[in-house]
Backbone as a ProteinNet text record, in pm:
[ID]
protein_1_A
[PRIMARY]
MNNLTKRALTGSILVIVIAGAIIGGCYSFFLLILTINLLTLHEFYHLFNNQDISPVKQAGAVLSAVMLSTVALVINGNSDWKILLINIPLLFGIFFIKLFMRSGHPFHDIGFTLLGIIYISIPLCFFICIAFLPLSGHTYSWQIPLGYFFILWANDTGAYLTGKTFGRHTLYYRVSPFKTWEGSIGGAIFAVLIACLVSLTLTSFATSEWIMLSLLIIITGTLGDLVKSMMKRSLNLKDSGSILPGHGGMLDRFDSLLGSAPFAFCYLILLGYA
[TERTIARY]
2825.6	2668.1	2601.9	2567.9	2506.1	2346.6	2312.4	2168.3	2061.4	2057	1942.3	1974.8	2067.8	2160.1	2044.9	2088.8	2021	1869	1810.1	1664.8	1631.5	1700.9	1642.3	1633.3	1766.4	1790.2	1674.5	1677	1560.7	1393.8	1396.9	1256.3	1242.9	1323.4	1309.2	1299.8	1371.3	1349.7	1223.5	1165.4	1019.6	900.6	926.2	849.1	802.8	941.4	898.9	874.6	896.8	840.6	687.4	670.4	526.7	433.2	474.7	362.1	369.8	479.1	531.9	357	410.2	297.3	132.5	130.5	-12	-86.5	27	-42.1	-34.3	25.1	43.7	-71.3	-184.6	-288.9	-308.8	-458.5	-478.8	-386.8	-321.3	-268.3	-125.3	-24	72.7	33.6	-52	-125.4	-88.7	-196.4	-229.1	-69.2	-3.9	119	214.4	193.6	225.6	226.9	24.6	18.3	65.4	56.2	65.4	238	314.7	469.7	491.2	389.5	408.3	318.7	231.4	183	317.2	328	404	567.2	612.9	751.2	721	567.8	581.2	525.9	465.9	403.1	537.6	619.5	747.8	870.4	860.2	886.7	881.1	705.7	632.7	657.4	645.1	651.4	793.6	911.4	1057.9	1063	1014	973.8	975.8	869	826.5	809.2	953.6	990.2	1082.5	1059.3	1170.2	1133.2	1174.3	1189.3	1068.7	1013.1	831.8	752.1	737.8	643.9	735	594.6	679.1	589.4	533.1	402.8	437.8	305.4	306.8	269	464.9	457.3	422.8	490.5	402.5	231.9	172.3	58	-40.9	40	-11.2	34.5	104.2	163	69.9	45.7	-85.2	-220.1	-257.7	-368.8	-389	-255.6	-270.4	-270.1	-256.2	-205.5	-328.2	-393.1	-512.9	-613.8	-637.8	-733.3	-717.6	-614.6	-568.3	-633.7	-569.7	-638.5	-797.5	-855.6	-977.4	-1070.7	-959.9	-1067.6	-1022.4	-940.2	-900	-997.3	-1028	-1120	-1262.4	-1338.4	-1428.6	-1463.9	-1374.1	-1373.2	-1382.2	-1270.3	-1234.4	-1384.7	-1471.4	-1577.7	-1554	-1437.7	-1371.3	-1456	-1517.1	-1544.8	-1644.8	-1724.6	-1872.4	-1830.6	-1872.7	-1816.2	-1829.8	-1867.8	-1843.3	-1700.6	-1603.9	-1514.4	-1410.6	-1466.5	-1440.1	-1458.6	-1472.7	-1527.1	-1383.3	-1295.7	-1178.9	-1099.3	-1113.4	-1044	-1057.6	-1201	-1225.8	-1186.6	-1146.5	-1080.7	-951.2	-860.2	-705.7	-719.7	-803	-819.2	-789.6	-903.3	-906.9	-786.8	-746.2	-652.1	-511.6	-469.3	-338.7	-388.1	-531.9	-521	-486.9	-550.2	-507.8	-363	-303.1	-180.1	-98.9	-124.7	-56.3	-93.3	-227	-273.3	-142.9	-97.8	24.6	173.8	165.9	318.7	334.3	454.2	533.4	538.3	498.1	478.1	443.1	551.2	509.3	384.3	400.5	293.8	184.4	144	76.3	-57.3	-104.1	-176.8	-149.5	-36	55.2	105.8	143	155.2	62.4	-27.2	-157.8	-204.7	-220.1	-237	-145	-32.8	62.6	76.8	56.2	8.9	-83.4	-190.2	-342.4	-338.2	-259	-230.7	-158.3	-83.2	28.2	-123.6	-215.7	-323.3	-411	-421.3	-500.5	-439	-336.7	-219.9	-227.3	-191.3	-97.7	-192.8	-277.2	-314.5	-476.4	-535.4	-670.5	-670.4	-570.8	-588.4	-552.1	-441.3	-415.7	-520.5	-589.4	-768.6	-814.4	-855.8	-918.2	-863.8	-728.3	-657.7	-687.2	-645.3	-752.6	-836.5	-975.4	-1095.4	-1101.2	-1034.3	-1042.2	-969.4	-894.8	-890.4	-988.9	-1095.7	-1206	-1322.9	-1306	-1431.3	-1483.3	-1656.7	-1741.5	-1704.2	-1770	-1725.7	-1820	-1961.1	-2021.3	-1983.9	-1898.9	-1794	-1739	-1638.8	-1566.1	-1466.9	-1411.6	-1343.5	-1224.5	-1106.3	-968	-922.5	-944	-874.6	-726.5	-683.2	-468.5	-506	-595.7	-627.4	-594.1	-688.9	-720.2	-582.9	-534.1	-432.1	-318.7	-300	-183.9	-185.1	-289.9	-333.6	-261.6	-334	-319.6	-172	-103.2	20.7	123	81.4	139.9	100.3	12	-30.6	39.4	27.6	134.4	263	340.3	485.5	487	414.9	394.1	428.9	347	310	431.8	450.9	631.5	714.1	730.8	840.1	859.3	754.5	694.8	735.8	690.1	688.6	879.1	950.1	1090.5	1182.9	1138.9	1222.6	1201.9	1091.9	1031.6	1080.9	1049.4	1056	1244.2	1297	1453.3	1510.4	1443	1488.7	1434.8	1300.5	1207.4	1188.5	1197	1106.1	1152.4	1070.8	1107.6	1025.4	919.3	831.8	759.6	784.9	776	600.6	579.4	419	352.2	467.7	412.5	526.9	608.5	708.9	746.4	629.3	649.9	657	559.5	592.9	713.8	714.8	807.6	892.7	959.6	1024.1	1117.4	1093.3	1173.6	1062.2	936.2	868.5	803.6	779.3	754.1	646.1	569.5	461.2	468.6	605.2	604.6	657.8	694.1	725.5	539.7	477.6	366.5	278.9	276	239.9	251	413.9	492.8	416	428.6	387.6	256.5	133	31.5	6.1	66.8	86.4	114.4	234.5	271.2	172.1	115.1	8.9	-123.9	-171.5	-269.9	-254.9	-102.9	-78	-69.2	-4.2	-0.4	-136.8	-247.8	-402.9	-422.6	-424.9	-457.7	-353.7	-267.7	-194.7	-249.5	-256	-348.7	-481.6	-519.5	-661.7	-673.8	-577	-551.4	-529.7	-502.4	-460.3	-547	-531.1	-621.8	-786.2	-843.6	-961.7	-1098.7	-1044	-1156.6	-1237.7	-1160.9	-1248.6	-1187.4	-1297.9	-1286.5	-1177.7	-1166.9	-1049.8	-1074.9	-1224.2	-1248.1	-1217.3	-1290.3	-1255.6	-1132	-1020.4	-884.5	-851	-875.3	-825.9	-889	-1042	-1084.7	-1005.2	-960.9	-900.9	-822.4	-743	-572.7	-552.9	-680.3	-681.5	-663.9	-801.5	-830.7	-695.8	-603.6	-493.6	-410.1	-398.6	-310.7	-293.8	-457.3	-471	-424.5	-521.1	-501.6	-386	-317.4	-158.6	-65.7	-71.6	12.9	-33.7	-163.4	-139.4	-110.6	-127.6	-54.6	100.5	151.7	291.1	305	241.3	259.2	249.1	102.4	125	224.3	311.1	406	515.2	510.4	654.9	648	508	504.8	505	487.8	561.5	715.3	762.1	934.1	954.1	917.2	963.7	939.5	851.3	785.7	888.2	963.6	1064.2	1224.9	1216.4	1378.9	1441.9	1358.1	1407.7	1394.9	1539.5	1516.8	1463.1	1463.9	1389.6	1366.2	1219.4	1187.8	1259.7	1330.6	1414.8	1484.7	1643.5	1690	1664	1569.6	1538.6	1546.2	1505	1483.1	1612	1726.6	1820.9	1745	1787.7	1744.1	1612	1570.8	1399.8	1403.6	1493.7	1423	1376.9	1244.2	1177.4	1086	997	894.2	786.3	758.3	705.5	687.8	819.7	900.4	812.3	817.7	766.8	587.2	552.5	407.7	311.2	376	277	161.7	190.3	98.7	-57.6	36.2	-90.1	-182.7	-112.4	-210.3	-287.7	-220.6	-315.1	-432	-384.9	-517.6	-638.1	-574.5	-664.9	-812.8	-846.4	-938.8	-1022.1	-975	-1080.7	-1093.6	-1001.3	-1060.9	-1115.6	-1102	-1230.2	-1368.9	-1389.4	-1503	-1566.4	-1497.2	-1528	-1566.7	-1471.9	-1521.1	-1654.5	-1691.4	-1811.7	-1923.6	-1919.5	-1988.8	-2043.4	-1897.4	-1944.6	-2035.8	-2066	-2135.9	-2031.9	-1918.4	-1847.4	-1853.8	-1981.3	-2030.6	-2035.4
659.9	732.8	635	678.9	591	571.5	481	420.7	546.7	663.4	742.7	829.1	847.8	948.3	874.9	788.1	677.9	705.2	687.9	673.5	826.6	972	1028.2	1103.2	1049.4	1084.7	1017.3	868.9	792	886.8	894.9	891.3	1061.5	1190.8	1276.3	1253.4	1185.5	1153	1095.9	987.6	937.3	1083.3	1157.8	1204.3	1334.6	1367.3	1455.5	1346.1	1246.7	1138.3	1146.7	1104.2	1075.3	1186.3	1275.8	1400.3	1456.9	1456.6	1470	1454.9	1301.8	1221.4	1250.6	1249.4	1322.6	1418.9	1512	1648.7	1657.6	1581.9	1558.3	1546.4	1520.4	1465.3	1295.7	1298	1138.3	1055.3	1051	952.9	955.8	1071.8	998.1	969.7	990.4	933.5	794	746.8	606.5	520.2	593.3	524.9	521.5	598.3	546.9	443.2	405.9	342.3	204.3	229.3	71.3	40.5	132.9	98.2	52.5	126.5	55	-75.1	-81.1	-252.7	-363.4	-306.7	-376.7	-442.5	-327.8	-351.7	-412.7	-383.5	-455.8	-626.7	-665.1	-766.5	-840.7	-792.3	-894.3	-903.2	-822.8	-847.4	-963.2	-981.5	-1054.4	-1200	-1206.5	-1358.8	-1394.1	-1307.1	-1349.7	-1378.6	-1337	-1365.7	-1477.7	-1565.6	-1683	-1778.7	-1744.8	-1848.1	-1915.5	-2075.1	-2164.2	-2288.4	-2381.7	-2532.7	-2546.2	-2498.6	-2567.8	-2492.5	-2359.7	-2268.8	-2185.2	-2190.7	-2130.5	-2047.9	-1924.4	-1815	-1773.6	-1794.3	-1772.9	-1624.6	-1565.6	-1420.4	-1354.9	-1409.9	-1315.9	-1286.7	-1389.4	-1403	-1333.6	-1362.9	-1263.9	-1131.4	-1080.2	-922.6	-848.8	-973.8	-905.5	-882.9	-1010.8	-965.6	-854.3	-806.6	-723.2	-621.8	-576.5	-444.5	-388.5	-557.5	-537.1	-515.9	-545	-506.8	-364.2	-318.2	-151.6	-100.8	-110.5	-33.7	-29.3	-118.8	-153	-44.3	-54.8	-1	121.3	178	358.2	367.3	284.4	307.8	374.6	242.8	256.3	374.1	386.4	508.3	662.2	642.6	797.2	815.3	715.5	762.7	735.3	674.3	604.8	514.5	411.3	283.1	247.5	190	90.2	-8.8	-21.6	-146.8	-275.8	-286.1	-446.9	-452.6	-359.2	-413	-460.3	-475	-517.3	-684.1	-721.4	-887.3	-945	-851	-902	-986.4	-942.8	-1000.7	-1140.5	-1173.9	-1305.9	-1430.1	-1416.2	-1510.6	-1521	-1386.8	-1367.4	-1467.4	-1416.6	-1491.3	-1627	-1683.4	-1834.1	-1915.1	-1819.8	-1828.9	-1901.5	-1856	-1895.6	-2010	-2073.1	-2244.8	-2286.2	-2215.1	-2330.8	-2309.5	-2231.1	-2207.2	-2323.6	-2339.9	-2442.3	-2574.6	-2579.7	-2719.1	-2785.5	-2737.9	-2753.1	-2687.7	-2692.4	-2652	-2748.1	-2812.9	-2925.2	-2868.6	-2918.3	-2860	-2942	-2970.6	-3025.9	-3019.5	-2878.8	-2814.7	-2719.1	-2765.7	-2667.2	-2560.1	-2614.2	-2517.3	-2445.2	-2479.9	-2365.3	-2240.2	-2306.6	-2201	-2090.3	-2143.9	-2051.4	-1980.4	-2035.2	-1991.5	-1857.7	-1869.8	-1746.8	-1625.3	-1670.7	-1621.3	-1523.8	-1577.2	-1499.1	-1418	-1463.3	-1419.5	-1222.6	-1282.8	-1109.8	-1026.6	-1090.1	-1013.2	-929.9	-1006.3	-1011.4	-905.5	-894.3	-883.5	-718.8	-742.9	-591.3	-529.5	-577	-479.4	-437.8	-555.5	-489.9	-384.6	-371.4	-247.4	-117.6	-149.2	-15.2	6.8	-71.7	-27.5	63.6	-14.1	103.6	210.1	212	388.6	442.4	393.4	453.4	516.9	442	478.4	621	596.2	694.1	860.5	838.9	976.3	1021.9	954.7	988.8	1058.8	1021.2	1091	1192.9	1196	1116.3	1039	962.2	828.8	888.2	905.2	973.9	1098.2	1181.9	1270.2	1243.7	1116.4	1074.9	1197.8	1261.4	1357.1	1320.9	1332.1	1310.2	1399.1	1403.7	1462.7	1452.3	1547.3	1512.3	1541.3	1596.3	1653.7	1529.6	1441.2	1310.3	1203.3	1190.6	1112.5	1126.8	1274.4	1359	1364.7	1388.2	1407.5	1299.8	1201.2	1078.5	998.1	1020	997.5	1128.7	1231.9	1306.4	1220.4	1182.5	1144.2	976.2	895	775	807.5	891.9	984.3	1005.5	1059.7	1134.9	1007.9	941.6	849	740.1	689.1	641.9	686.4	824.6	863.3	897.1	934.9	968.8	855.4	750.3	620.8	587.4	573.4	563.3	672.1	808.3	875.9	835.5	878.8	869.9	707.9	619.5	475.9	450.6	487.4	507.5	564.3	668.9	777	732.8	685	651.1	511.9	428.2	343.2	243.9	171.5	85.8	-18.5	-4.3	-125.2	-188.5	-304.4	-376.7	-393.2	-375.2	-332.3	-482.4	-527.3	-682.2	-788.8	-842.6	-883.1	-1041.9	-1054.4	-1249.8	-1184.2	-1103.7	-1065.9	-935.9	-838.2	-732.6	-701.7	-710.8	-730.4	-570.7	-530.4	-388.1	-264.3	-305.8	-196.3	-168.9	-40.3	-12.8	57.5	84.3	147.8	294.5	331.7	460.3	556.1	445.9	474.8	474.2	410.6	404.9	540.5	535.5	669.2	798.3	800.7	922.2	938.1	845.7	854.5	872.2	851.7	888.4	1002	1110.7	1227.2	1290.1	1246.3	1359.4	1318.1	1223.7	1173.2	1255.4	1292	1411.8	1502.7	1581.3	1707.8	1745.7	1650.5	1663	1675.4	1586.9	1601.8	1754	1810.8	1916.6	2050.3	2023.5	2110	2099.7	1974.2	1940.4	1958.1	1982.4	2045.5	2203	2254	2410.4	2456.2	2346.1	2388.2	2275.1	2172.5	2071.3	2065.7	2141.5	2155.4	2035.9	1943.6	1839.1	1791.4	1794.5	1743.2	1856.5	1842.2	1934	1877.8	1993.4	1965.1	1778.4	1800	1685.7	1564.2	1577.9	1455	1410.8	1514.9	1472.6	1382.9	1436.1	1398.2	1251	1218.7	1096.5	1007.9	1027	975.7	918.7	1031.3	1019.7	914.3	900.8	763.7	616.5	625.4	511.6	487	548.2	491.1	470.5	539	507.8	382.8	337.6	227.5	93.7	97.5	23.5	-9.8	73.7	120.9	39.6	72.7	-29.7	-172.2	-225.8	-382.1	-375.3	-336.8	-359.2	-397.9	-289.3	-283.6	-388.6	-458.1	-590.7	-726.1	-718.1	-818.9	-829.7	-738.4	-741.5	-799.9	-771.4	-811.8	-939.9	-1017.3	-1159.8	-1223	-1185.6	-1260.8	-1238	-1132.6	-1142.4	-1192.6	-1239.8	-1321.7	-1499.3	-1538.2	-1641.9	-1662.3	-1565.1	-1608.2	-1611.9	-1527.8	-1532.2	-1400.5	-1309.3	-1220.4	-1050.4	-990.8	-852.6	-755.2	-737.5	-661.3	-746.6	-653.7	-732.4	-729.8	-634.9	-609.6	-497.8	-455.2	-381.4	-258.1	-247.1	-145.8	-20.5	23.5	135.4	136.2	235.1	229.5	311	206.9	311.2	261.4	237.1	183.9	49.8	-27.2	-187.3	-178.7	-274.5	-272.7	-210	-299.7	-215.1	-196.4	-337.9	-383.7	-321.7	-330	-206.1	-77.7	-23.5	135.9	146.8	43.9	67.5	-19.1	-122.4	-210.8	-173.2	2.3	48.7	143.1	149.1	223.6	85.3	-50.4	-175	-213.4	-193.7	-228.4	-123.4	4.3	86.6	131	154.4	145.9	99.1	-17	-100	-20.2	-6.9	25.8	184.5	227.3	362.4	391.4	346.1	346.5	308.8	258.3	188.2	268.6	336.5	395.1	538.9	613.9	751.3	730.8	567.4	544.9	558.4	507.4	492.2	630.7	708.9	798.3	937	888.4	973.1	999.4	1015.8	1032.1	928	915.3	822.6	903.3
480.8	505.3	580.5	707.8	789.7	758.9	833.7	828.8	823.9	908.6	895	804.7	721.6	623	557	485.8	381.9	372.2	496.2	495.7	498.8	507.4	511.2	366.6	299.3	150.5	61.8	86.3	0	40.9	151.7	184.7	113	126.2	68.4	-89.8	-168.7	-308	-298.4	-240.2	-250.7	-214.7	-135.4	-130.3	-274.3	-284.1	-436.7	-544.8	-573.2	-668.4	-672.2	-526	-516.4	-548.3	-465.8	-446.9	-603.1	-674.7	-812.2	-885.2	-892.3	-996.5	-899.6	-801.4	-751.1	-790.5	-773.1	-840.1	-962.9	-1056.1	-1205.7	-1291.6	-1210.5	-1264.3	-1281.2	-1286.9	-1291.8	-1383.3	-1505.8	-1527.3	-1483.8	-1398.2	-1382.8	-1229.3	-1165.4	-1063.7	-1059.7	-1171	-1208.3	-1213.3	-1322.1	-1339.8	-1199.9	-1118.6	-986.3	-913.1	-870.6	-832.9	-905.2	-1029.1	-1129.7	-1082.2	-1086.7	-1052.7	-922.3	-811.6	-696.5	-715.4	-755.7	-766.5	-799.6	-909.4	-1019	-926.3	-897.2	-836.9	-672.8	-583.3	-459.9	-490.2	-601	-655.1	-681.1	-768.4	-821.6	-661.1	-613.7	-439.7	-375.1	-375.6	-301.7	-352.3	-535	-539.2	-569.5	-526	-495.4	-386.6	-285	-162.9	-151.9	-197.2	-192.3	-283.3	-357.8	-478.1	-426.9	-425.2	-322.6	-428.6	-342.5	-424.3	-415.4	-287.5	-287.3	-353.8	-376.7	-440.4	-525.9	-620.7	-749.8	-814.2	-746.3	-829.1	-962.1	-1048.8	-1178.5	-1218.9	-1183.2	-1185.2	-1294.8	-1404.6	-1524.5	-1579.4	-1534	-1509.5	-1400	-1261.2	-1155.1	-1190.7	-1287.8	-1312.2	-1372.8	-1500.6	-1581.2	-1527.5	-1478.3	-1372	-1276.3	-1228	-1157.6	-1229.1	-1351.9	-1415	-1478.2	-1523.8	-1577.3	-1506	-1393.2	-1271.7	-1240.6	-1188.9	-1166.5	-1297.6	-1433.9	-1544.8	-1577.2	-1513.6	-1574	-1458	-1360.8	-1229.4	-1247.2	-1270.5	-1307.6	-1435.1	-1545	-1682.9	-1631.5	-1549.9	-1462.3	-1378.9	-1290.2	-1186	-1256.1	-1363.5	-1384.2	-1539.7	-1561	-1635.4	-1785.5	-1825.5	-1958.5	-1990.8	-1927	-1964.9	-1867.6	-1945.4	-1867	-1786.4	-1689.7	-1564.4	-1588.1	-1702	-1788.4	-1833.1	-1840.5	-1858.5	-1763.3	-1628.6	-1530.3	-1511.2	-1644	-1670.4	-1723.8	-1790.5	-1829.4	-1740	-1600.2	-1512.8	-1498.1	-1526.3	-1459.3	-1554.9	-1670.5	-1724.3	-1733.2	-1708.1	-1660.9	-1500.7	-1416.5	-1291.5	-1314.8	-1387.8	-1395.5	-1477.8	-1581.8	-1686	-1589.4	-1480.8	-1385.6	-1393.4	-1335.4	-1296.9	-1450.9	-1560.1	-1684.4	-1687.2	-1652.5	-1685.1	-1579.6	-1508.1	-1407.7	-1452.1	-1536.8	-1506.8	-1664.8	-1733.4	-1896.4	-1785.8	-1701.1	-1643.1	-1529	-1555.7	-1469.7	-1327.5	-1234.4	-1093.6	-994.9	-887.4	-780.1	-693.5	-662.7	-575.8	-655.5	-774.1	-844.7	-760.8	-642.4	-584.2	-472.8	-435.2	-358.8	-469.2	-588.6	-662.6	-739.2	-724.7	-746.2	-640.5	-499.7	-415.9	-387.6	-409.4	-368.6	-429	-600.2	-695.1	-650.6	-647.3	-600.5	-456.9	-353.5	-231.7	-251.2	-360	-388.1	-462.9	-531.6	-586.5	-498.5	-398.3	-293	-137.9	-140.2	-70.2	-75.9	-223	-304	-398	-505.8	-594.4	-544.6	-450.8	-411.1	-363	-245.3	-187.4	-267.7	-367.6	-429.9	-539	-578.3	-637.4	-561.2	-428.4	-329.3	-311.5	-331.6	-291.9	-448.8	-536.9	-682	-681.8	-609.6	-580.9	-492.3	-390.2	-296.1	-396.5	-476.8	-550.6	-586.7	-653.8	-702.7	-633.4	-487.7	-453	-462.5	-454.9	-467.2	-614.5	-564.6	-680.1	-829.2	-797.8	-899.9	-979.7	-927.6	-990.6	-1142.2	-1112.7	-1236.2	-1180.4	-1083.1	-1127.8	-1028	-1068.1	-980.4	-894.8	-772.4	-681.6	-622	-638.2	-572.2	-448.4	-388	-269.6	-180.4	-190.9	-90.7	-77.5	-201.1	-190.8	-119.1	-164.6	-131.8	16.4	100.8	205.3	302.1	217	271.8	272	201	191.3	311.7	345.7	452	537.6	604.2	715.3	723	629.8	650.3	684.9	624.1	606.2	761.8	807	952.6	1044.6	1026	1114.8	1107.2	1001.4	986.1	1035.4	1017.1	1080.9	1195.5	1270.4	1388.5	1473.5	1444.7	1526.6	1510.4	1417.4	1391.5	1490.8	1466.2	1554.3	1700.5	1733.1	1909.5	1911.1	1843.8	1907.7	1891.8	1840.4	1850.7	1981.2	1998.6	2082.7	2245.1	2260.7	2370.3	2361.6	2300.7	2276.3	2391.9	2467	2585.6	2565.8	2575.3	2557	2456.1	2427	2271.3	2288.5	2127.5	2089	2091.6	1996.7	1960.3	1933.5	2026.8	2057.7	1972.7	1984.5	1879.6	1739.1	1664.8	1565.3	1512.2	1579.5	1550.1	1686.1	1731.9	1852.1	1886.9	1805.9	1784.8	1770.8	1716.7	1738	1863.1	1904.3	2048.5	2111.8	2186.5	2227.2	2250.2	2274.3	2282.1	2110.8	2017.6	1885.2	1805	1865.1	1807.1	1856.4	1977.9	1988.4	1927.4	1937.9	1886.1	1757.5	1664.4	1524.2	1485.5	1611.9	1608.3	1625.1	1723.2	1747.3	1601.5	1539.6	1432	1315.9	1323.2	1197	1215.5	1374.7	1389.7	1348	1413.6	1389.8	1239.6	1169.9	1027.6	964.8	988.9	953.4	976.3	1074.6	1116.9	1028.3	1005.9	913.4	751.8	718.8	568.7	581.2	670.5	680.3	614.7	654	605	471.7	410.7	233.3	154.2	193.1	175.4	183.1	142.9	216.4	137.9	75.7	67	172.4	299	384.6	532.5	585.3	708.7	794	896.4	990.5	1086.8	1115.1	1186	1114.2	994.6	894.9	887.1	858.1	840.5	931.9	1043.7	1193.2	1221.3	1210.4	1175.3	1089.8	981.1	885.5	930.5	995	1055	1139.5	1225	1326.2	1258.4	1166.8	1104.4	1009.5	955.1	908.2	1022.8	1101.5	1179.2	1243.1	1286.4	1339.1	1238.3	1120.2	1004.4	935	927.3	870.3	985.9	1099.2	1187.8	1143.8	1172.7	1156.7	1053.4	899.7	803	809.3	862.4	884.4	991.7	1106.7	1166.1	1070.9	1034.1	894.8	804.7	781	658.3	768.7	868.2	1009.6	1035.8	1027.4	1044.8	904.4	817.8	684	686.8	736.5	702.9	830.9	936.6	1056.5	1029.9	905.3	875.8	802.4	704.4	628.2	652.3	799.9	878.4	805.4	747.9	685.1	737.5	760.2	805.5	742.4	631.2	542.8	393.1	360	230	81.8	95	-2.1	26.6	-99.8	-85.7	-187.1	-232.9	-365.8	-306.8	-173.5	-133.3	-2	-38.3	51.5	178.4	309.9	445.7	473.8	381.2	401.1	380.4	328.3	247.9	145.5	108.3	31.3	19.7	-114.2	-132.3	-51	-29.3	106.4	246.1	243.2	383.2	354.7	248.9	245.2	218.3	200.8	126.9	203.6	308	396	454.5	528.1	581	462.5	357.2	261.8	208.7	207.6	196.6	281.3	416.9	544.6	592.2	509.1	549.1	421.2	296.8	202.7	194.5	243.8	194.8	318.2	445	559	505.6	467.3	426.7	336	226	141.3	187.8	290.1	351.3	420.8	503.9	564.8	514.1	426.5	358	272.6	230.3	148.5	235.2	355	462.9	542.6	535.3	585.8	467.7	356	241.6	150.6	110.2	9.2	-120.2	-124.2	-239.4	-372.7
[MASK]
++++++++++++++++++++++++++++++++++++++++++++++++++++++++++++++++++++++++++++++++++++++++++++++++++++++++++++++++++++++++++++++++++++++++++++++++++++++++++++++++++++++++++++++++++++++++++++++++++++++++++++++++++++++++++++++++++++++++++++++++++++++++++++++++++++++++++++++++++

């Protein structure tokens, strides 16, 4: 089985699982995001675990899971905002854990533990919030996250196919020598077309709003992809993992989501979807 076939098969399974979880309701949606968070965070900690750095994996996983859970409870209207305060002692608890652990570089360990939370869990908290816009209603809307993923998939697939076929001019050689301007433009065209199609059936936003959101996702998602490429290049890695045949690791598959979710949330709030 060649790489393109593996990529297509894995991608098809991911589409079915993710779309099913999103449409299934707020609980299956939350379990999906929690699973993505824990698997991606585990991968991140594994990548940076070496003789000089040892992230506090279990404490980081607990903090990230509690952070997502408390945000979901508040945004769903099932709890007062004060429940978010639970995250504060968990956060500083990581410092106290390292105080009683033998480590040559304790603050390196703490720093990379918290970097995983910042890079992965916080953007996913924003994505959870996007599914409950307007925030005042505390009502889950599967249309927005589903349309969001369709745009992400269109951008990634379009960039891959057009880059493979027409790619000649490198987008950012120092960080990612195989990404091309032709691929990025092709991905953007695919994403905007899908945004137009999405607007015909998912009517949470008007067509113009879906297109504007798609443009923001394209730009910030590409930057998120380049940040992940920068990380892999610093570690001399081709893929962040091997859990997804044909796609690499979790960071390889969800880097665009992590890069775009905070910006998309801010954009939608400023646009008046509060």
